[in-house]
N, C-alpha and C positions, 0 to 999 in steps of 0.2 A: 503493499499501499503505500502511495505516496505520502501521504500524512494522515495516520490513524490517529483516530480521537474515541476515547471511550463515550459512552452515554453518561456516566458519573461527569466526565468532564462539561459536557454539557449542560447539564443539569447544574454543577457548580456555577459555570458563567453565566447562565439564565438567573441563577438568583441572584449574583453581582449585578447584572443589568437592571432588574427588579428593584434591587436595596433590600432583598429578603434573604439577607445572609444568614439571621440568625432567628429566623421564624418558621414555623411548620404549617405555616395557612395553607400551603402546599405542599403535603408529603411525598415521599419518592415514590409511593405506588402512582400518584397522580402526575406527580412528572413526566414517570415511564409513560404514561398516558398519553401524555401532551407531547412527548418526541415523538411516539409514534404517529399521533397526528400531524407533525411538523416535517417530518424528515421525507415523506412523499412531495412535500414542495420544492426541496432542495432535488430530490431524485428527478423531479417531471423538467427542471430546469435543465439539469444535464440531459436528460432524453430528447429535449428539445432542440438541442445544439446540435442532433442527429452526429455524433462521435462517437459512437459505439463506447462509451464508458462502461457499460453494463451488457454483456453479452453471454447467451448459454446456447448450448447446441444439444438435440434430442434427434435421434434416428430413429426411424420404423420403416420394418421391414412390411412390404406388401403384400397382403393374402388373396388369395384369388377369389374373385367375386365380393370385393370388398373396398368402395371406394370411400368412404368416411372414417376418420380415425379420430381419435381424442389428440387434443393440443396437452401440452405438458401444463400439468397442476401449476406450476408456477408462470404459464404466459402472461405478458401482458402486452408486448408487441412484436410485429413479426421483421424481420429484417431481411431475411429471403429463406427460399427453399430452392434444394439441390436434388435431382436424381441421380442416383447412384446405380450407373449402366454394370453391366457383367465383366464389363472390361476393366470396371475399377475408375473410372472417369467420372465426374460429376459435370454433372448439366443444370445451367440456371432454368428454374422453372417460371413462367408468366402466370399471373393469375387470368380466368375467365371473367368475360363480365356476367352480372348476376342475370341478365336477359337470357343468356345462353345457356341457364341449367339446365331446361328441358328440349336442350336442339340436338340433343344425342341418344340413341337407343342402345340399351344394354349398356350403360355407361362401366359398370363394374366389371365387366366382362371382358374389356378393350382394354385393361391396363396392362402394361409391360410388366414383368417378373424383374424382381430389384427391391432396394430402398430408398426413401427420400429421408433427407437432411433438414431440419428447420432450424435455422441460425434465428434466435427469438432475444429480445429484451424481458427479462424476469419482473414480476412484480416486485414492487419494494419492500424489503424485510420487516416482517413486525418482532419487533426488540421485547425480549421477556424479561430483561435483567439489567441494571445500568452497568453492569461488568463488563456488556456487552461491546463492541466497537463496529466503526465505519469509517469508510475514506474520505476524508475533508478535501483533499485534493490539494488545493490551495489556500486554505483556511476557510475555505467554502462553507465548511461546517458552522462558521457564525451566525448564518442565516437560519439556521434549526434552534439555537440557543437564543436569538433575537425572536422568533416565532412565538418559541416557548415563555419567554420574560415577558412578550406582551400579552398573550394568553392570562399568565399571571396576575398582572396588573388589571387586565379585562376583569377577572374574576374577583379581583378586592376593592373593583369600581373605583379603580385610580388612573390617573393621564398617563397613558401610554404613549401622547403625539412624539414626543421624543425619540423614543425608541422605534417609532413608524418609520420617521424619519431616517435615523440610521441605516433601517432595514433596508429603505428604499436607495439608500447609496451604495449598499452590499449587495444588493440586487442587481443595480445595475453594471458593476465589477466584474460578477460572476458573469453576466450575458454576455459582456464584452470579449470575457476572457474563456469561455469554456469553448469556444470553436475560434479558429480551427486548432485543432488537437495538434494535426499532422502540418506542420508549420511547412517543412523540407516539400512535401506535395500534396497539395490541397485539392478538393475533388473534382473533378472535370465533368463534361457533359457524359453522358454514359448513351450509346449506341445501342436501341433495344431493338433493332431490325439487324445486327449483328448476326451471320449463321451460326448456330450451336455447334460444338465440339463435333457430336453425334448426331447426323439428320435422324436418327432412325426414333429418337426419343422427342423430337424437336414440338410435336403437337401433345405430349403430355401438359397440363396446366391442373391450376390448383385454384381453391376459392374457401376463406376463412366463414365458416356458418357458426356462428355461435361459439361454444368450446369446441369445436370439432374445425378439421380440415378437410374437403371436399377432392378428391382428384378428378381430373374427366380428360379424356381424350379428344383433342378437339379437330382430330381427322375427320370423325362423323360430324362434324357443324355444318358440313353442306357446300366448305371451299375446297377444292380440290387445286387451287391456282397457288395458294401463298399457306401450305398447312404447317407451316413453320413458324407462322406470326400471326 
């Protein structure tokens, strides 16, 4: 971790910000709950920067006559889906349009043998103890402490305007610095029409449906001219 910080440090700093060092008006159990409420705000700021601060992978084997598979239990946002062909090569899959969901017959029997890999952003952690930690990266964990401190003052019905102003400044700094993460090679335009490595599987597509992912062989969508796009 670039800058690991414990939840106890977050709590102690929040008490300092709220000027509640010597009071248990908000006890440790309550402050843990406030941290769990606040941490997703920092998490979402980093996710919104689209710089892959948090990435997990899950691989699923395709089963005959099955086109729908459960997403990982911790799934939050999708980064990409890759089909692994028998040759061992990975082919990037593209989503199909919702309007095309019924545009093919016997969808589940037309899927190729193999497996697919989901690269995704997991949901933010739900902490259970102040001894746990997370990566504050570049001091951005102050956002969590400030949110908690603001909530503490609001619970006390005290003025939190000064902390809100401090939070706004810290948030701006985080948003400005979260991207680009790769200073040497920033993101470029993606050619979505570039031919796949393996044309045989170029018609395989996917779509997220609730807590599942559905695969579809788009060569049955009615277009023989451009089956790979």
